[in-house]
Structures are given as C-alpha cells and as structure tokens.
PAVO-858576 format. One record per residue (C-alpha): x, y, z; residue number from 1; chain. Coordinates in nm, 2 decimals. Layout:
BEGIN
+--------+--------+--------+-----+-----+
!      u !      v !      w ! seq ! mol !
+--------+--------+--------+-----+-----+
!      X !      Y !      Z ! NUM !   A !
...
+--------+--------+--------+-----+-----+
// end
This chain:
BEGIN
+--------+--------+--------+-----+-----+
!      u !      v !      w ! seq ! mol !
+--------+--------+--------+-----+-----+
!   8.87 !   8.37 !  13.56 !   1 !   A !
!   9.04 !   8.12 !  13.79 !   2 !   A !
!   9.25 !   7.86 !  13.77 !   3 !   A !
!   9.36 !   7.56 !  14.02 !   4 !   A !
!   9.59 !   7.35 !  13.82 !   5 !   A !
!   9.95 !   7.43 !  13.74 !   6 !   A !
!   9.92 !   7.42 !  13.36 !   7 !   A !
!   9.59 !   7.61 !  13.37 !   8 !   A !
!   9.74 !   7.86 !  13.62 !   9 !   A !
!  10.07 !   7.91 !  13.38 !  10 !   A !
!   9.82 !   7.98 !  13.08 !  11 !   A !
!   9.63 !   8.23 !  13.28 !  12 !   A !
!   9.97 !   8.41 !  13.40 !  13 !   A !
!  10.09 !   8.44 !  13.05 !  14 !   A !
!   9.78 !   8.54 !  12.88 !  15 !   A !
!   9.75 !   8.83 !  13.15 !  16 !   A !
!  10.09 !   8.94 !  13.14 !  17 !   A !
!  10.10 !   8.96 !  12.75 !  18 !   A !
!   9.76 !   9.15 !  12.78 !  19 !   A !
!   9.92 !   9.38 !  13.05 !  20 !   A !
!  10.20 !   9.46 !  12.83 !  21 !   A !
!   9.98 !   9.52 !  12.52 !  22 !   A !
!   9.74 !   9.76 !  12.71 !  23 !   A !
!   9.95 !   9.91 !  13.00 !  24 !   A !
!   9.71 !   9.79 !  13.26 !  25 !   A !
!   9.86 !   9.62 !  13.56 !  26 !   A !
!   9.74 !   9.25 !  13.61 !  27 !   A !
!   9.67 !   9.13 !  13.98 !  28 !   A !
!   9.70 !   8.78 !  14.05 !  29 !   A !
!   9.51 !   8.66 !  14.37 !  30 !   A !
!   9.47 !   8.36 !  14.58 !  31 !   A !
!   9.25 !   8.49 !  14.85 !  32 !   A !
!   9.53 !   8.51 !  15.09 !  33 !   A !
!   9.81 !   8.65 !  14.88 !  34 !   A !
!   9.84 !   8.86 !  14.56 !  35 !   A !
!  10.10 !   8.96 !  14.31 !  36 !   A !
!  10.06 !   9.26 !  14.08 !  37 !   A !
!  10.26 !   9.26 !  13.73 !  38 !   A !
!  10.29 !   9.60 !  13.59 !  39 !   A !
!  10.54 !   9.75 !  13.33 !  40 !   A !
!  10.79 !   9.43 !  13.36 !  41 !   A !
!  10.78 !   9.46 !  13.75 !  42 !   A !
!  10.61 !   9.28 !  14.03 !  43 !   A !
!  10.46 !   9.42 !  14.36 !  44 !   A !
!  10.41 !   9.17 !  14.65 !  45 !   A !
!  10.38 !   9.18 !  15.01 !  46 !   A !
!  10.57 !   8.96 !  15.23 !  47 !   A !
!  10.67 !   8.93 !  15.62 !  48 !   A !
!  11.03 !   8.86 !  15.71 !  49 !   A !
!  11.01 !   8.47 !  15.66 !  50 !   A !
!  10.84 !   8.53 !  15.31 !  51 !   A !
!  11.12 !   8.77 !  15.20 !  52 !   A !
!  11.39 !   8.52 !  15.31 !  53 !   A !
!  11.21 !   8.27 !  15.11 !  54 !   A !
!  11.21 !   8.51 !  14.83 !  55 !   A !
!  11.57 !   8.56 !  14.85 !  56 !   A !
!  11.63 !   8.19 !  14.81 !  57 !   A !
!  11.39 !   8.19 !  14.50 !  58 !   A !
!  11.56 !   8.48 !  14.34 !  59 !   A !
!  11.89 !   8.28 !  14.34 !  60 !   A !
!  11.74 !   8.02 !  14.13 !  61 !   A !
!  11.59 !   8.30 !  13.91 !  62 !   A !
!  11.87 !   8.52 !  13.84 !  63 !   A !
!  11.71 !   8.75 !  13.60 !  64 !   A !
!  11.46 !   8.88 !  13.87 !  65 !   A !
!  11.60 !   9.14 !  14.13 !  66 !   A !
!  11.45 !   9.32 !  14.41 !  67 !   A !
!  11.41 !   9.67 !  14.30 !  68 !   A !
!  11.24 !   9.94 !  14.52 !  69 !   A !
!  11.07 !  10.23 !  14.32 !  70 !   A !
!  11.29 !  10.52 !  14.24 !  71 !   A !
!  11.00 !  10.79 !  14.32 !  72 !   A !
!  10.89 !  10.67 !  14.66 !  73 !   A !
!  11.00 !  10.46 !  14.96 !  74 !   A !
!  10.78 !  10.13 !  14.96 !  75 !   A !
!  10.57 !  10.07 !  15.26 !  76 !   A !
!  10.68 !   9.82 !  15.50 !  77 !   A !
!  10.65 !   9.46 !  15.38 !  78 !   A !
!  10.59 !   9.56 !  15.03 !  79 !   A !
!  10.84 !   9.45 !  14.76 !  80 !   A !
!  10.92 !   9.55 !  14.40 !  81 !   A !
!  11.09 !   9.29 !  14.21 !  82 !   A !
!  11.20 !   9.36 !  13.82 !  83 !   A !
!  11.08 !   9.12 !  13.59 !  84 !   A !
!  11.23 !   9.20 !  13.27 !  85 !   A !
!  11.19 !   8.88 !  13.08 !  86 !   A !
!  10.95 !   8.70 !  12.84 !  87 !   A !
!  10.59 !   8.64 !  12.98 !  88 !   A !
!  10.65 !   8.26 !  13.02 !  89 !   A !
!  10.95 !   8.30 !  13.24 !  90 !   A !
!  10.75 !   8.58 !  13.42 !  91 !   A !
!  10.48 !   8.33 !  13.47 !  92 !   A !
!  10.69 !   8.06 !  13.60 !  93 !   A !
!  10.82 !   8.30 !  13.85 !  94 !   A !
!  10.50 !   8.41 !  13.96 !  95 !   A !
!  10.39 !   8.05 !  14.01 !  96 !   A !
!  10.69 !   7.99 !  14.20 !  97 !   A !
!  10.63 !   8.27 !  14.43 !  98 !   A !
!  10.28 !   8.17 !  14.52 !  99 !   A !
!  10.41 !   7.81 !  14.59 ! 100 !   A !
!  10.77 !   7.87 !  14.74 ! 101 !   A !
!  10.73 !   8.19 !  14.90 ! 102 !   A !
!  10.37 !   8.19 !  15.02 ! 103 !   A !
!  10.38 !   7.83 !  15.07 ! 104 !   A !
!  10.05 !   7.73 !  14.89 ! 105 !   A !
!   9.98 !   7.37 !  14.75 ! 106 !   A !
!   9.97 !   7.22 !  14.41 ! 107 !   A !
!   9.60 !   7.28 !  14.38 ! 108 !   A !
!   9.56 !   7.64 !  14.48 ! 109 !   A !
!   9.31 !   7.86 !  14.33 ! 110 !   A !
!   9.44 !   8.16 !  14.13 ! 111 !   A !
!   9.24 !   8.44 !  14.03 ! 112 !   A !
!   9.30 !   8.75 !  13.83 ! 113 !   A !
!   9.19 !   9.11 !  13.82 ! 114 !   A !
!   9.29 !   9.43 !  13.64 ! 115 !   A !
!   9.27 !   9.66 !  13.94 ! 116 !   A !
!   9.58 !   9.80 !  14.10 ! 117 !   A !
!   9.70 !   9.73 !  14.45 ! 118 !   A !
!   9.83 !  10.06 !  14.57 ! 119 !   A !
+--------+--------+--------+-----+-----+
// end
C-alpha cells in the first residue's frame, strides 16, 4: 500500500503501527530513498551527519522520543535507534516529521509500507 497525501500517510502509519504492536512484526515505511523501521516501540533509521543534526532539532520538539542505541550490540555507522514509547498517533506524527524535516521530503512524497526487517 502507498500514500502520497499527509492525511493518507498518517492513516497508513497509524494502522501499521497498531498492527505491528499486535503481531510483533516490524513495519518498514519507505519512500524509495529513505526508510524508517518501527519495531517494539522503537524506530530504526539511517542518517548522515546533516540528517542527524536535523533529527536532534526534531527531538527537541518531540520530547518523548529519544535516541537510544541497542543494548546488545553497537549500531552500524549512520544507523540510529530512537525510542518511541508513545501512542500510535504520536508515533505516526513523529515518523511523518522525520520524513519531512530530517530527510527533507516535500508534502506530496509517496510513502510505502513493508513488513520485512531492514537489519
């Protein structure tokens, strides 16, 4: 499934986050150039140094989200893990903001979903 309008993307994000929580399967949201994986109330994303700076600014507006590296292994260079212990609607808003503000995508970008992991 794909969505290219803000309201449709939000619905897709919320639906898949709820489903991911229910089934325990990760949800991957992809734009063809950037992706974010939601799994067990956490997000996995890749970011270059400029994107990481923009993520830092975004995190100041979304106080409940924090960068948290995995406890069992060191993250690969450029891979960030963000705790997302919040309701599906706020998680969806944050993921939308990541694509728009961190990755610099326009209002009409196309978001696609997948159930496969990215590791």
